[in-house]
DRENLUM-314323 format. One record per residue (C-alpha): residue number from 1; x, y, z; residue in three letters. Coordinates in nm, 3 decimals. Layout:
BEGIN
NUM | X | Y | Z | ALA
...
END
This chain:
BEGIN
1 | -9.498 | -10.729 | -8.819 | MET
2 | -9.725 | -10.433 | -8.835 | PRO
3 | -9.989 | -10.440 | -8.571 | GLY
4 | -9.804 | -10.699 | -8.362 | ARG
5 | -9.769 | -10.617 | -7.995 | ASN
6 | -9.407 | -10.563 | -7.891 | ARG
7 | -9.286 | -10.673 | -7.552 | PRO
8 | -9.275 | -10.393 | -7.288 | ALA
9 | -8.934 | -10.264 | -7.181 | VAL
10 | -8.880 | -10.226 | -6.803 | CYS
11 | -8.646 | -9.947 | -6.706 | TRP
12 | -8.469 | -9.967 | -6.370 | PRO
13 | -8.580 | -9.722 | -6.101 | ILE
14 | -8.290 | -9.524 | -5.956 | LEU
15 | -8.309 | -9.440 | -5.589 | ALA
16 | -8.276 | -9.069 | -5.531 | VAL
17 | -8.110 | -8.973 | -5.199 | PRO
18 | -8.316 | -8.755 | -4.967 | PRO
19 | -8.252 | -8.388 | -4.976 | THR
20 | -8.058 | -8.290 | -4.662 | PRO
21 | -8.234 | -8.057 | -4.424 | VAL
22 | -8.031 | -7.781 | -4.260 | GLY
23 | -7.658 | -7.726 | -4.296 | PRO
24 | -7.474 | -7.990 | -4.493 | SER
25 | -7.171 | -7.988 | -4.249 | ARG
26 | -7.128 | -8.307 | -4.067 | ARG
27 | -7.185 | -8.269 | -3.696 | ALA
28 | -6.868 | -8.322 | -3.491 | GLY
29 | -6.751 | -8.282 | -3.135 | PRO
30 | -6.789 | -7.930 | -2.995 | ARG
31 | -6.463 | -7.749 | -2.950 | ARG
32 | -6.406 | -7.560 | -2.628 | ARG
33 | -6.322 | -7.199 | -2.688 | SER
34 | -6.009 | -7.067 | -2.521 | ARG
35 | -6.003 | -6.715 | -2.387 | ARG
36 | -5.704 | -6.505 | -2.444 | LEU
37 | -5.631 | -6.338 | -2.110 | LEU
38 | -5.379 | -6.072 | -2.026 | HIS
39 | -5.073 | -6.229 | -1.859 | PRO
40 | -5.140 | -6.026 | -1.542 | ALA
41 | -5.490 | -6.178 | -1.517 | LEU
42 | -5.389 | -6.536 | -1.566 | ARG
43 | -5.378 | -6.756 | -1.260 | ARG
44 | -5.014 | -6.844 | -1.192 | PRO
45 | -4.925 | -7.205 | -1.216 | LYS
46 | -4.852 | -7.362 | -0.879 | PRO
47 | -4.481 | -7.428 | -0.831 | PRO
48 | -4.367 | -7.787 | -0.829 | PRO
49 | -4.352 | -7.949 | -0.488 | TRP
50 | -3.972 | -7.951 | -0.496 | GLU
51 | -3.963 | -7.570 | -0.511 | ALA
52 | -4.213 | -7.542 | -0.226 | VAL
53 | -4.007 | -7.772 | -0.006 | VAL
54 | -3.689 | -7.580 | -0.088 | GLN
55 | -3.846 | -7.244 | -0.001 | LYS
56 | -3.975 | -7.378 | 0.331 | ARG
57 | -3.634 | -7.521 | 0.412 | PHE
58 | -3.466 | -7.186 | 0.348 | VAL
59 | -3.725 | -7.009 | 0.565 | LEU
60 | -3.678 | -7.254 | 0.853 | ILE
61 | -3.299 | -7.231 | 0.827 | ALA
62 | -3.312 | -6.851 | 0.836 | SER
63 | -3.538 | -6.854 | 1.141 | LEU
64 | -3.308 | -7.099 | 1.316 | ALA
65 | -3.010 | -6.874 | 1.245 | ALA
66 | -3.189 | -6.576 | 1.399 | VAL
67 | -3.277 | -6.774 | 1.712 | LEU
68 | -2.922 | -6.902 | 1.750 | VAL
69 | -2.785 | -6.549 | 1.715 | THR
70 | -3.030 | -6.416 | 1.972 | ALA
71 | -2.938 | -6.696 | 2.208 | GLY
72 | -2.570 | -6.620 | 2.162 | ALA
73 | -2.616 | -6.251 | 2.245 | VAL
74 | -2.814 | -6.304 | 2.564 | ARG
75 | -2.558 | -6.527 | 2.742 | PRO
76 | -2.286 | -6.275 | 2.657 | SER
77 | -2.487 | -5.996 | 2.818 | TRP
78 | -2.557 | -6.220 | 3.116 | ALA
79 | -2.187 | -6.296 | 3.158 | GLU
80 | -2.102 | -5.924 | 3.155 | ASP
81 | -2.360 | -5.844 | 3.422 | THR
82 | -2.292 | -6.151 | 3.636 | ALA
83 | -2.024 | -5.966 | 3.833 | SER
84 | -2.256 | -5.684 | 3.945 | VAL
85 | -2.584 | -5.874 | 3.977 | VAL
86 | -2.691 | -5.917 | 4.337 | GLY
87 | -2.725 | -5.725 | 4.662 | LEU
88 | -2.451 | -5.486 | 4.776 | TRP
89 | -2.420 | -5.322 | 5.119 | LYS
90 | -2.298 | -4.963 | 5.150 | LEU
91 | -1.975 | -4.931 | 5.353 | VAL
92 | -1.840 | -4.591 | 5.247 | GLY
93 | -1.948 | -4.266 | 5.081 | TYR
94 | -1.698 | -3.985 | 5.021 | GLU
95 | -1.709 | -3.666 | 4.817 | VAL
96 | -1.411 | -3.497 | 4.649 | GLU
97 | -1.440 | -3.123 | 4.580 | VAL
98 | -1.285 | -3.025 | 4.248 | GLN
99 | -1.188 | -2.669 | 4.344 | ALA
100 | -0.995 | -2.760 | 4.660 | THR
101 | -0.917 | -3.129 | 4.624 | GLY
102 | -1.072 | -3.182 | 4.966 | GLN
103 | -1.214 | -3.529 | 5.024 | ARG
104 | -1.430 | -3.643 | 5.312 | GLY
105 | -1.712 | -3.872 | 5.431 | PRO
106 | -2.012 | -3.645 | 5.383 | VAL
107 | -2.247 | -3.929 | 5.487 | MET
108 | -2.052 | -4.004 | 5.805 | GLY
109 | -1.805 | -4.279 | 5.884 | ASP
110 | -2.074 | -4.545 | 5.897 | HIS
111 | -2.342 | -4.479 | 5.636 | PRO
112 | -2.614 | -4.737 | 5.574 | THR
113 | -2.785 | -4.852 | 5.260 | GLY
114 | -2.802 | -5.107 | 4.983 | TYR
115 | -2.792 | -5.133 | 4.607 | SER
116 | -2.953 | -5.415 | 4.413 | LEU
117 | -2.874 | -5.515 | 4.055 | PHE
118 | -3.125 | -5.758 | 3.903 | THR
119 | -3.040 | -6.001 | 3.620 | PRO
120 | -3.302 | -5.845 | 3.392 | ASP
121 | -3.135 | -5.502 | 3.401 | GLY
122 | -3.288 | -5.301 | 3.686 | ARG
123 | -3.099 | -5.132 | 3.969 | VAL
124 | -3.218 | -4.995 | 4.305 | PHE
125 | -3.024 | -4.758 | 4.533 | PHE
126 | -3.116 | -4.659 | 4.889 | MET
127 | -2.829 | -4.484 | 5.068 | LEU
128 | -2.857 | -4.295 | 5.398 | THR
129 | -2.613 | -4.104 | 5.616 | GLY
130 | -2.501 | -4.186 | 5.968 | GLU
131 | -2.695 | -4.058 | 6.269 | GLY
132 | -3.025 | -3.981 | 6.103 | ARG
133 | -3.302 | -3.906 | 6.350 | MET
134 | -3.679 | -3.867 | 6.314 | PRO
135 | -3.765 | -3.511 | 6.212 | ALA
136 | -3.988 | -3.294 | 6.431 | LYS
137 | -3.980 | -2.969 | 6.237 | THR
138 | -3.999 | -2.869 | 5.873 | ALA
139 | -3.632 | -2.771 | 5.881 | GLU
140 | -3.532 | -3.112 | 6.015 | GLU
141 | -3.739 | -3.289 | 5.750 | ARG
142 | -3.573 | -3.081 | 5.478 | ALA
143 | -3.229 | -3.160 | 5.623 | ALA
144 | -3.295 | -3.532 | 5.595 | LEU
145 | -3.290 | -3.498 | 5.215 | LEU
146 | -2.921 | -3.404 | 5.227 | THR
147 | -2.829 | -3.736 | 5.388 | THR
148 | -3.016 | -3.963 | 5.150 | MET
149 | -2.969 | -4.083 | 4.791 | VAL
150 | -3.237 | -4.306 | 4.640 | ALA
151 | -3.327 | -4.390 | 4.283 | TYR
152 | -3.413 | -4.677 | 4.049 | THR
153 | -3.418 | -4.742 | 3.677 | GLY
154 | -3.293 | -4.961 | 3.396 | ARG
155 | -2.917 | -5.004 | 3.367 | TYR
156 | -2.677 | -5.120 | 3.098 | ARG
157 | -2.304 | -5.192 | 3.103 | LEU
158 | -2.050 | -5.039 | 2.867 | GLU
159 | -1.700 | -5.156 | 2.948 | GLY
160 | -1.611 | -5.033 | 3.298 | ASP
161 | -1.921 | -4.812 | 3.315 | LYS
162 | -2.284 | -4.867 | 3.394 | TRP
163 | -2.547 | -4.622 | 3.278 | ILE
164 | -2.883 | -4.594 | 3.453 | THR
165 | -3.195 | -4.447 | 3.293 | ASN
166 | -3.351 | -4.302 | 3.607 | VAL
167 | -3.725 | -4.360 | 3.640 | GLU
168 | -3.783 | -4.273 | 4.009 | VAL
169 | -3.557 | -4.065 | 4.236 | ALA
170 | -3.549 | -3.886 | 4.573 | TRP
171 | -3.464 | -3.573 | 4.372 | ASN
172 | -3.700 | -3.498 | 4.080 | PRO
173 | -3.412 | -3.341 | 3.885 | GLU
174 | -3.271 | -3.688 | 3.821 | TRP
175 | -3.591 | -3.840 | 3.680 | VAL
176 | -3.556 | -3.897 | 3.306 | GLY
177 | -3.177 | -3.848 | 3.307 | THR
178 | -2.892 | -4.092 | 3.242 | GLU
179 | -2.655 | -4.140 | 3.534 | GLN
180 | -2.314 | -4.278 | 3.435 | SER
181 | -2.082 | -4.446 | 3.684 | ARG
182 | -1.735 | -4.598 | 3.655 | THR
183 | -1.693 | -4.914 | 3.860 | TYR
184 | -1.456 | -5.197 | 3.942 | LYS
185 | -1.487 | -5.506 | 4.159 | ILE
186 | -1.197 | -5.618 | 4.377 | GLU
187 | -1.194 | -5.865 | 4.667 | ASN
188 | -1.571 | -5.874 | 4.688 | GLY
189 | -1.604 | -5.495 | 4.692 | ARG
190 | -1.778 | -5.276 | 4.437 | LEU
191 | -1.603 | -4.939 | 4.405 | GLN
192 | -1.799 | -4.668 | 4.227 | VAL
193 | -1.679 | -4.332 | 4.093 | LEU
194 | -1.920 | -4.067 | 3.966 | THR
195 | -1.830 | -3.800 | 3.707 | PRO
196 | -1.769 | -3.442 | 3.814 | TRP
197 | -2.103 | -3.272 | 3.875 | ARG
198 | -2.296 | -3.061 | 4.124 | ILE
199 | -2.465 | -3.302 | 4.363 | MET
200 | -2.805 | -3.168 | 4.479 | PRO
201 | -2.736 | -3.271 | 4.842 | ASN
202 | -2.421 | -3.057 | 4.867 | TRP
203 | -2.466 | -2.800 | 4.591 | ALA
204 | -2.277 | -2.538 | 4.796 | ASP
205 | -1.952 | -2.734 | 4.741 | LYS
206 | -1.960 | -2.672 | 4.364 | GLY
207 | -1.824 | -2.931 | 4.122 | MET
208 | -1.762 | -3.259 | 4.300 | GLN
209 | -1.756 | -3.633 | 4.251 | ARG
210 | -1.857 | -3.918 | 4.479 | SER
211 | -1.651 | -4.224 | 4.569 | ILE
212 | -1.889 | -4.496 | 4.688 | VAL
213 | -1.789 | -4.839 | 4.820 | THR
214 | -2.012 | -5.145 | 4.857 | PHE
215 | -1.951 | -5.488 | 5.006 | GLN
216 | -2.121 | -5.792 | 4.854 | LYS
217 | -2.406 | -5.884 | 5.089 | ALA
218 | -2.439 | -6.244 | 5.205 | GLU
END
């Protein structure tokens, strides 16, 4: 009816969500950036332990092979030198002249001296002629050089030869040279033959060679 109060209508209130502040993306876990490095700059990956063990085994085996080879060579050298190693007493020294074929004991019938071959490859010679006397004059002292042969150095064997690298000698001409000798050992005697050459002690005889005999010293 006109003028009659109508009942009030209640409208529902809708909740409005809050306006987001900042970016609307949902926050998530941070991703770790990965650098792209040049292959040459990248740290190489360590090899697996099997490869490391294998490499070490090969290295040890190679080293062992080298040591075995070295050990095999040394005894062979020692066996070759065993026949000459030791002390030898001089019992004869002769010289043969190439031009005439003449051969004689230039150091006398009973020369004295020794030669010593050491196991580590050094040789010493000290040979003197018979009847040497103390010198009283300059001429006599000079003459004594013609009845003496003395030198030392490192030696090596090559078949029936030994070669000495002379380091010290009674004659300076021999220092720094290689002296080759042919030798053989029979019945406890060392027989030595030099090549043809001019020996400083008897240069007036021309080309000559020496035949030297040693007895193994007790």
